[in-house]
N, C-alpha and C positions, 0 to 999 in steps of 0.2 A: 145380868142382862135379862130383859123380858123375852118371852117366846116370840113375840112378833117383831122384835127389833133386830136389826142386822148391824154388825160392827162391834167395836170394843169401846168400853168406857175409858175415861181418862186415867183412872186408877189402874186398870188392867194394862194400858199402854205403858204407864210409868213403871209398874212392877216388871213387865217384860224387859224394858230398857235397863232397869237396874240389874236384873239377872244376867242379861247379855254383857253388860259392862263388867260385872264381877268375873264372869268366865273369861272374857277377853283380857282383863287385867292379869288374871292368874297365868294365862297362857303367855302373854307378853313378858311378864316377869321371868318365867321359866326360860324362855328363849333368850332373854337378855343375860341372865346369869350364865347360861350355858355358853353363850358367845364370848363373854368376858373370860371365862375359865379356859376356853379353847384358845383364845389369843395369848393368854399367859403361858399355857403349856407349849404352844408353838414357839414362842420366844425362848422359853427355857430349852427346848429341844435344839433350836438354832445355836444357842450359846454353847451347848454341850458338843454339837457337831463341830463348831469352830474350834473349841478347845482340843478336841480329838485331832483335828487337822493340824493345828499348831504343834502339838506334841509329836505327831507322826513326822512332820517336816523337820523338827529339831532332832528327832532320832535318826532320820535319814542323813542329815548333815553331820551329826555326831559320829556316825559310823563310817562316813566317807572321808572326813577331813582329818589331817594331823593336828591342825589348829584352826580356829575360826573365832570370829567376834560376833556376839549376839547383842542386839539392842532391843530393850523393852522399855518403851516410853508410854506416856498416856495415850498416844495416838496410834502407835504401830508396834509390831514385832518384826524384826528384820535380822538377816544374817549378812555379815560382811567378811571379806578377806579369808575365804576358805582355802587352805592349802591342801590340795588333794594328796592322798597317800601315795607314796612312791610305788609305782607298779600297779596302782589302782585303776579301775576302769571308769570311775565316776567323773562327771564333769566338775570343773571348778565353779564354785558359787561365789559370785561377787555382787554385793548390793541387792540382795533378793529380799523383797518385802513379803513376809509370810502372811501377815494379816494386818488390815488397817480399817476394818469396818466397825470396830467397837472401841471401848476404852479398856486399858489394861493396867493391872497393878501386879508387880512381882517382887518377891524378896528372894534373892539368890544366896545360897551357901551359908545359911544360918543353921545352927544346931537344933534349935527348938522349932516346933511347928507353931505358926502364928495364926491366931484366930481373931481377925479384926473385921470391922464392917467397912466395905469398900468406899461408901459415900464419905465417911469421915476421913479415911486415908487419902482420898483424892484432894481434899481441901487442907488437910493438916500437914504438919511437918514430917510425919512418918513416911510420906511418899518419897521413894528414891527412884530416879531413872537410871537404868543400866545402859549406858552408851558405850558401845564397843567393849563389852565385857569379854575378856579373852578366855577361851576355853581350850584346854589341851586334852582331848579325849583319850590319848594313849596313857596319860598320867593321872587324870582326875575325872570324876563324874560331874555332870552338870546337875546340881541339886537345887531345885526350885522349891523352897519350902512353902511359899504362898504364891499362887498364880491365879488371879481373878480376872475374868472376862466379864465386862459390865455392859449392859444394854444402854444404848445412847438415849433412849426415850424414857427409861425408868431406872434410876440408880439402885432401886431396891431389887431389881432382877439381875442376878449375876451367878456365875458358876466359879467355884474355887477348886482348882485341881493341883494340889501339890504333887510334884513328881521328881523322880531321880532318873536321869538318862545316863546309861552306862554302856560300856563295851569292854572287851577283853583288854587288859593292860599289858603292855610290853615293858620289860625292864630296860 
């Protein structure tokens, strides 16, 4: 620019716009990546909390009932026909849905730990629904060797929590 002129030349305006666009693009990309990561972590945390809740409820019923039936299907996890311990103080549990907000896969009472991808299990013949699986806590443990809770929106997000629920056995 000459000394007696005011304003900017077209080249200066374009250079300024280019720099502002680059800085804005970098900032926007950083925010976008952080947001996507946050959404993924939040979903994983919810899945873990749901798994912990399901396991806690199964433990409660396992310690309170002489026998009960557990149902693990693709749509829900539920407890049926709980026969309370004689002299126990707990309430009888009948037809209680523990969880139904996700998809579920379980393999009960197998000796080996199973490492499978839930998406393929849901579609394939490996999937088994456990409808009214009878558990006798005084004589046996509830051994779930594979228990996956899968996000409804993204099959690739899941939590696998193999667990064994036990209590003191009586002869």
